[in-house]
C-alpha positions, -999 to +999 in steps of 0.1 A: -355+118-720-364+092-693-376+102-659-350+103-632-322+114-656-329+151-663-292+159-668-283+132-693-283+153-724-279+187-708-243+195-718-230+163-734-238+151-769-239+113-770-239+092-801-262+062-801-251+027-808-276-001-811-257-027-831-233-052-816-216-053-850-205-017-847-167-015-853-161+006-821-180-018-800-162-048-815-128-032-808-138-024-772-151-059-766-117-073-776-102-056-745-113-086-725-082-103-741-049-094-724-030-094-758-056-069-772-050-047-741-013-046-749-019-041-787-044-013-783-027+003-753-060+006-734-083-013-711-119-015-700-132-002-666-165-017-654-184-002-625-194+032-611-169+031-582-140+020-603-146+046-630-149+073-603-115+063-589-100+063-623-112+100-625-096+106-591-064+091-603-065+113-635-065+083-659-071+093-695-106+081-705-109+075-743-145+062-746-176+060-724-205+037-729-238+044-711-269+022-710-298+042-696-318+011-687-290-001-664-278+032-651-300+037-620-294+050-585-278+081-571-242+069-574-246+064-612-262+098-615-233+114-596-208+097-619-226+108-650-224+144-638-187+140-633-183+125-667-198+156-683-164+172-678-144+142-691-128+148-725-140+116-740-167+106-766-198+092-750-220+066-765-256+057-755-259+020-761-287-006-760-289-033-734-277-058-761-246-038-768-239-032-732-240-069-724-214-075-751-191-050-734-197-057-697-179-085-680-190-106-650-224-102-633-221-064-627-243-043-648-242-007-635-250+010-668-216+027-674-183+015-689-151+033-697-122+026-720-090+041-706-054+045-718-028+023-702-004+047-685+033+044-693+051+047-660+088+042-651+108+041-619+127+073-630+094+092-629+082+078-595+083+105-569+082+094-533+071+112-502+093+118-471+100+085-452+083+063-479+071+028-475+072+010-508+058-025-517+073-048-543+056-078-557+077-102-578+062-127-602+026-126-589+005-147-612-031-142-601-048-109-608-072-114-578-041-116-555-026-085-571-059-066-566-061-077-530-026-066-523-033-032-538-064-029-516-043-036-485-016-012-497-041+016-501-056+010-467-022+009-450-008+040-467+018+024-489+036+050-509+040+030-542+037-005-555+062-019-579+052-051-598+085-068-607+088-095-634+050-092-638+033-125-647-001-108-644-017-080-665-019-050-642-052-039-657-068-073-658-105-068-649-101-091-619-072-071-606-092-039-609-122-053-592-103-069-563-085-037-557-118-018-555-103+007-578-072+014-556-051+005-587-061+039-600-052+061-570-020+043-559+013+048-578+016+013-595+041+004-621+060-026-636+098-031-638+124-059-637+137-072-604+173-059-612+159-025-621+138-024-589+167-034-566+190-008-582+163+019-578+155+010-542+191+013-533+195+046-552+166+058-530+184+046-499+156+024-488+161-005-465+148-037-481+129-064-462+124-095-484+098-120-472+111-156-476+099-188-460+135-198-452+144-165-435+157-164-400+144-130-389+109-127-376+090-098-391+079-086-357+115-080-347+121-056-377+120-018-376+097-006-404+096+031-393+125+043-415+123+046-453+120+010-465+105-015-490+086-047-483+092-073-510+070-104-516+073-132-541+050-152-562+023-175-549+041-207-560+078-199-561+083-171-537+111-146-544+136-154-572+173-159-567+178-123-579+168-111-545+187-138-526+219-131-546+217-093-542+213-096-505+250-106-503+261-073-519+251-051-491+237-048-456+205-030-467+185-062-475+171-084-447+152-116-453+122-119-430+095-144-423+061-148-408+059-175-381+039-205-392+027-228-364+008-253-384+016-278-413+018-252-441+049-231-446+034-199-459+003-177-462-013-165-494+007-136-508-022-111-503-025-123-466+012-119-461+012-085-476-017-074-453+002-086-422+034-068-432+017-036-444-003-032-412+026-040-389+045-012-407+015+011-402+013+002-365+050+009-359+049+042-378+017+053-360+033+044-326+066+062-334+047+094-342 
């Protein structure tokens, strides 16, 4: 047992894998591909912080891969202690095997394969006076992750990804969210389903559009409401525009743009709206 890791084999039996041709390793490595994530119903988590937050969010871990040479530092040691209680097989792997599984430049010595949760709007439980975020048609995983990071910071109750053009558990989305994707209620649904659900919950709907007449700063976000943002290229679809004519619970809002461009990046817009809502709610309390 290497120095500095006196606990590694104390209560957990780990099988060793040294070959990159191992079938389990090959199956896990395929999880870099979004189609494989869908087919296998699982995804890879890379990084000590992210795996820790997946544990906080009670995600089901199916496999753990640990490389002793890379797993150094107190944070990694603390995570390994937590993983002793995880009901998942653990594999000690060589550096060569770990490099096949890890993605990007991060090599923190521990990887996890987790089950993709199956969540629906019907199962979503909201707190009193909720503030919900809706993202329609977002295409870039980095933007999704950045929005989730802001949502976590501003205390958003739940995030609904409507008409998802991005894989929720894309590695870039996980990384950009700093693991917030695991501790926030996040789920995918169609726009029609989302609108019907928001209205059933009696939430006021504020839809961000570049052609809107109402300035966001003039809106009252202190009551139960939803903030809706569209894709980077197209904005919100006609589904939201058409539905606004069927009731007075949907207001189109805009951010003032004083320069040549007509809109901000979706993650920047989300941060502005989320923190304005937080400011109003904090002041009202």
